[in-house]
N, C-alpha and C positions, 0 to 999 in steps of 0.2 A: 766629763761624762760623754759617752758616745751618743751620737744623735741618729746614726743610720739605723733603720729598722730592719731587723732580721728575725722573722718569726719562726721559732722552732718549738714544736710541742712533741715530746716523747712520752708515751705512756709506759710506765715501768711496772711490772708485776713482781713484787718481792715476796717470795715464799720462804718460810722457815720450816725445816724438817720435812721437806717434800719426800714422798716415797720415790726412790729411784733417782734422787738428786743429791749427789755428794757435795760436800763443802767445796767451794771455789768453782763449781760448775755453773754454766749459764747456757740457756737455750733461747734463741730468737725465734719465737713462734709465729711472728709475722713482722713485717718491717716496722721497727720502732717499738716493738713490744717484746720484753724479755722476761724469762722465768729464771730466778736464781735465789739462792739463800746466802749469797755473799756480795755485799754492796761493792766491794773493790773490783768485782768482775764486770760491773756495769760500765758501759762506755759513756760515763758522765764527763762533760767538759769542765775544765778548770781555768779557762781563760776565754776572753772575748765577749763577756756579758757584764751588764751593770747589776743585774739581779738574777740570782739563781733561786728558783722558786719551787718549793715542794707543796703540792696541793694535797691536803690530807682529808681522810675520812676520820672524824673525831673518834678517838677511842681505839684506833688501830695501832698496836704496839710496834709492828714492823716499820711504820712510817717514822716514828720517833727515832728508832735505831738507824734508819737510813739517813735521817737528818744529821744525826751526830757523826756518822761515818763520813758523810759528804763534807761536813764542817771540817773534820780532821784533814781530809784530802785537800780542800780548798786552802786551808791554813798552811799546810806543808808546801803546796805548790806555788801559790801566789800571795801568801801572807794575809789572806782574808781574816779580819778581826771583828766583823760586825754582823749581827744577826737581827732579823725582824720577826717578832712573834705576834700572834693574834691575841692581844689582851689590851685592856684599857690603859691609856697613856699615864694615868695617875699612878700606876704601880711601877713605872720605869726605874725610879730611883731605888726602890726596894729590891727589884729584880737584879739590878747591877750590884747592890751591896751583897746580895746572896751569892751570885756567881763569883764574886771577888773574895768570898770568905769572910766578909765583915760582919755578917749576921748568919744565924743558923736556922732561921725559920721564916717562912713567908705565909703562914696560915693562921695568924692570930685572929683574923677578922672573917666573918661570914661573907663579907662582900668581896673576898679575894678569890672566888671560885675560878674566875677566868685565868688567874695567875697560877693557882694550884693545879689546874688541868694541864699545865705545862711542866709539872714537877719532874718528869723523867728527863725532859730536855734541859731544864735548868740545872738539875743534878748532874747531868752529863757534862754540861758546859763548866760547871763548878769544878768537877773532877779534872777536866782538861786544863783549866786555868791553873790548877795546882802544879801542873808540870811545866808551865810556861813562865818565862821571865816577865817582869812587870810591863815592859813595853810591847809585849806580844799577846797579852791577855785578851780574851774575847769580851766584847761589849754587847749589851742587849738594848734594842730599840723597840719600844712599844708604841704603835702608831694608830691604835684604834680609839674610838670614842669611849667615854666612861658610861657604863650602862645603868648604874643605879644612882638614885638621889644621894645616898651617903658618899658614893665615890665622887660625884660631881662636887659636893661640898668639900670633901677632903682635898680635891685637886685645887679648888679655889683657895683654900686655907694655905696649902703648901706654896702656891704662887704668891699669895700675900706675904708670907714670911720671907720668901726669896726676894721680893721687891724691897722689903725693909721699911724704914721710917716713912717713906713717901706714901705708904699704904696703911699706916697704923690706925688711921681714923675710919677705915672702911670696914663695915661690919659684914661678916660672912654668914648669911642665913639663907634659908630656902623659902622662896615666895611661890605660891601656886599660881604664878603668872609668868608667861614667857617674856613679856616686855620688861618686867621688873628684874628677872634673872639676867637678861641680856644687858640691861642698864648696869647691873653690878659688874659684868664682864668689862663693859666700857670704862667704868671707874678704875678698875685695876689696870686696864690697858693704858689709860692716861697716866697713871702713877708709874707704870713701868718705863715710860719714856721710849728710848730706842733700844731696849734690851731685847734683841731679836728672838732669843730662845724662849723667853717668857711670853712674848707676844705670840709666838707660834703655838705654844701650849694653851694660851687663852683662846685661840681660834679653835682648838680641839674642844675646850670646854663649851664654847659657843655652839659648836656642832652637836655636842652631847645634849645640851639644853634643847636645841631645836628637835633632835631625835625624840627626846622625852615627850615634848608637847605635840609631836606630829606622829605618834605611834610607831617610832622606830623606822621612819621612812628610809628605805635602802639607799636612795640617791644621796641623801645627806651623809650617810656613813661612808659610802664608797668614795665620794668626792673628798672627804676629809682624810681618809686613809691615803689616797693618791697624793694629796698635797703634803702630808706628813712624810711620805717616803721620798718625794722630791726634795723636801727640806733636808732629810738625812743624807741623800746623795750629794747635795750641794755642800753640806758640811764636811763630807768625806773627800771632796775634791777629786772625784774620779775613782776612788776605791770602791770595789763591789761589795754587795751584801748577800747573805743567804737568808731567805725568808721561808716561813712555815705558816700557811694559811689554809683555811677550809677550801676544798677543791672548787667550790662555786666561785670564790673570789679570785682563784688562780687562772680562770679561763681567759684567753686572750682574743678569741674570735667568736664571741657568742652571737653577734649580730643583733644585740638587744637595742632598744631605744636608748638614746644618749643618757637619759636620766636614770636608767636602770643598769648601766654598764658596770661590771666588776672593775675594781681598781687596776687589775693587771691589764685589762683591755684598754682602759683609759691611758695608762702609761705607755703601752705599746704604740698607740696611735700618736703619742708625742715623740716617738723615735727612741725611747729608752729600750735597750736590748735586754729581753727577759728570756731565760731558759726555763721552761716549765717541765716538771716531772710529776706524774700521777702514780703513786704507789698503790697497789691493791693487795693487801695482806690477807692472811687466812685466819687471823685472830681478831680480837676487838669485841666491843659490846654489840650484840645483834642489832640494836636500834641504830647504831652508828654506821653499820656497814650497808652499802648499796648492793642489792642482789646482782650477781654477775650478769644475768640476762638483761638487766636494765642499762648496762654499760655497752653502748653500741657504737661501732665505727662507721665511717662514711659508706663502706660497701655493704652494710647490713650485718656484718659479723658482730656477734656479741662476745663479751668476756666469758660467758657461759660456754659458747662454742669452743673457745680457746682452751678452757679448762677441760 
């Protein structure tokens, strides 16, 4: 993993069907800000970074299309095979089964909304994997906390089953007590021994429990996401990842108090090289889109001025 820090933040405006903008055309409206309806025309790097990060406004179609186009570029140029998505870690096994074509549905449970919200991305990855040999298929990493009580219980149960006989006497239940729930995690950790992957997932469950009992405290969540991504990078031994996360989490220089730092800023300060892209599309759910006049650059120019 590269340790030298090189901060690069490029805001990209991706527009589909612009009047006066033909396919494959691109206009640089100010340094680092581009208007285009063709992702391949963007000057996106394909080497030199540990994490290629797209910060999304939830519900914007162009962002998901850019992600899939960038994934294909990165895979073709440097063999990138791993993506990171914003969803609870409990669903990682199911997400990978889906993109590998082993199951056909990820929506059986009402508690899988965070996974279903990535349906376009997961479907695109599945389609891409159908064209790739087994040793080149794309893998999914989910690094977030588990948001709901049923998801936390499901994660604990899955880890108990993975541990096997050593955990057969441990009862998975929900106690309305943080101390009791953390003690349950400790029991499973002791039974897991030195199984690093299980222990890492148990730390995610631990953070999920703490988030639940502390009102979703952002610092707990961001710390766990950062730790999980570090774990993924270590497991990949230097291979890069492409990540898709809400734009707030993707900011690298927010100058926030340490306890409130987004995970991208935390990892940047550790010397992990992150290339950040902020797409601003013209579609999406109104509630999910930030008004252009609220997106402001350091010289006072807003995205509304650019449009």
